C-alpha positions in Angstrom: -213.7 -49.1 73.1 -211.6 -47.5 76.3 -208.8 -48.9 74.2 -209.9 -46.8 70.9 -211.1 -44.0 73.0 -207.3 -43.6 74.2 -205.7 -44.0 71.0 -207.6 -41.1 69.8 -206.5 -38.7 72.2 -203.3 -37.4 70.5 -200.2 -36.7 73.0 -198.7 -33.1 72.9 -194.9 -33.2 72.0 -192.8 -31.0 72.9 -192.3 -30.1 68.6 -195.8 -29.6 68.7 -195.8 -26.9 71.2 -193.1 -25.0 70.1 -194.7 -25.5 66.4 -198.4 -23.6 68.2 -196.6 -21.3 70.4 -195.0 -20.3 67.1 -197.8 -19.8 65.0 -200.7 -18.6 68.1 -198.1 -17.1 70.0 -197.4 -13.9 68.1 -193.2 -14.8 67.8 -191.0 -13.4 66.9 -192.0 -10.5 68.8 -190.8 -6.8 67.8 -189.8 -5.2 70.8 -189.6 -1.3 70.2 -189.1 2.4 72.4 -191.0 5.1 71.6 -188.8 8.5 71.2 -190.1 11.8 70.8 -188.1 13.2 69.1 -188.9 17.0 70.4 -188.5 16.1 73.6 -185.4 17.8 75.2 -185.4 14.8 77.8 -185.4 12.4 75.4 -182.2 13.9 74.0 -180.8 13.7 77.1 -181.9 10.2 77.4 -180.0 9.6 73.9 -177.0 11.5 75.0 -176.2 9.7 78.4 -177.4 6.2 76.1 -174.4 7.1 73.6 -176.4 6.9 70.6 -175.1 10.0 69.0 -171.5 9.2 69.3 -172.2 6.0 67.5 -173.7 8.3 65.1 -177.4 7.1 65.4 -178.8 10.7 66.6 -178.5 14.3 66.4 -179.2 16.0 69.8 -180.0 19.9 69.6 -178.7 21.0 72.7 -179.5 24.4 74.5 -183.3 23.6 74.4 -185.9 24.1 77.2 -188.1 21.2 78.3 -191.4 21.8 77.0 -190.0 23.9 73.7 -191.5 21.9 71.2 -191.1 24.3 68.3 -188.9 21.7 66.6 -186.9 18.3 66.7 -184.5 18.5 69.6 -183.7 14.4 67.9 -182.8 14.0 64.9 -182.1 10.4 63.4 -178.7 9.5 61.3 -178.9 7.4 58.2 -177.2 4.8 60.3 -180.0 5.0 62.5 -182.5 4.3 59.6 -182.7 0.5 59.7 -183.9 0.2 63.2 -186.7 2.9 62.7 -190.4 1.5 62.8 -193.1 2.7 60.9 -195.7 4.3 63.0 -199.2 3.3 64.5 -202.5 4.3 63.6 -203.1 7.2 65.6 -199.5 7.4 66.8 -198.5 11.2 67.6 -196.2 13.1 64.5 -193.6 13.9 67.2 -193.0 9.9 67.9 -190.3 7.7 66.4 -190.9 3.6 67.3 -187.0 2.0 66.9 -186.8 -1.4 66.8 -185.2 -2.7 70.3 -184.7 -6.0 69.8 -186.8 -9.7 68.1 -188.2 -11.7 71.5 -188.0 -15.6 70.1 -188.8 -19.2 71.2 -185.7 -20.2 72.6 -186.9 -24.0 73.9 -189.6 -26.3 76.3 -188.6 -26.5 79.4 -191.0 -28.6 81.0 -194.4 -30.1 79.4 -197.0 -31.5 81.6 -200.8 -33.2 81.3 -203.2 -32.8 83.7 -204.9 -36.5 84.5 -207.3 -37.0 81.8 -204.2 -36.1 79.3 -206.6 -33.4 77.8 -204.9 -30.6 79.0 -201.2 -29.4 78.9 -198.9 -26.7 80.7 -196.0 -25.4 79.0 -193.0 -24.5 80.7 -190.7 -22.3 78.0 -188.2 -19.6 77.1 -187.9 -17.0 74.7 -184.2 -14.8 74.2 -183.7 -11.9 72.5 -182.3 -11.6 69.0 -181.2 -8.8 66.7 -180.3 -6.0 69.2 -180.1 -2.8 67.9 -177.6 0.2 69.8 -181.0 1.4 71.2 -181.5 -1.5 73.8 -179.6 1.0 75.6 -182.9 3.2 76.4 -184.6 0.0 78.0 -183.6 -1.2 81.3 -184.5 -4.3 80.6 -181.4 -7.0 80.0 -181.7 -8.4 76.7 -179.3 -10.6 77.2 -181.3 -12.8 79.6 -183.7 -15.8 78.2 -187.2 -15.0 79.5 -189.3 -18.1 81.2 -193.1 -17.7 80.2 -195.5 -20.0 80.6 -199.0 -21.7 78.1 -201.6 -23.6 78.8 -203.0 -25.8 75.7 -206.2 -27.7 75.1 -207.3 -31.1 73.4 -210.1 -30.2 71.3 -212.1 -32.1 68.8 -209.6 -30.3 66.0 -206.6 -30.9 67.8 -204.5 -29.0 71.1 -205.2 -25.2 70.8 -203.5 -22.4 73.0 -205.8 -21.1 75.5 
């Protein structure tokens, strides 16, 4: 009887954990940035990041902060592949731009509890498909991120907690 119950417990492999994380962990995850194109402060950020020199935006100068009568920032055709559709309820003066996609990289460690019905997974993610707009974020998109997840063995199999 003990042998039968031991065999019925399925061991979670690194490949299985990656597949479950991919399915339930929302990967790939698109990172975005909101630009208020009527805001002269955001216009300054575009200039400081060199996005106008790269031909991605045109920034109107000599606009006072708080003067929201027209667009300070206009996106060029070169920027169009990086523009994201608006979220439901998003302000009409906001344009979301894609920064990068976060994807699963690898499983670093897989640890089981004593009963082998819970597993802690330490894994890494990395950023791919980086756009020039990453200069607007202080985050380093060249580094991998270490993350953790917990899985539990249920009657249906391993589930992400």
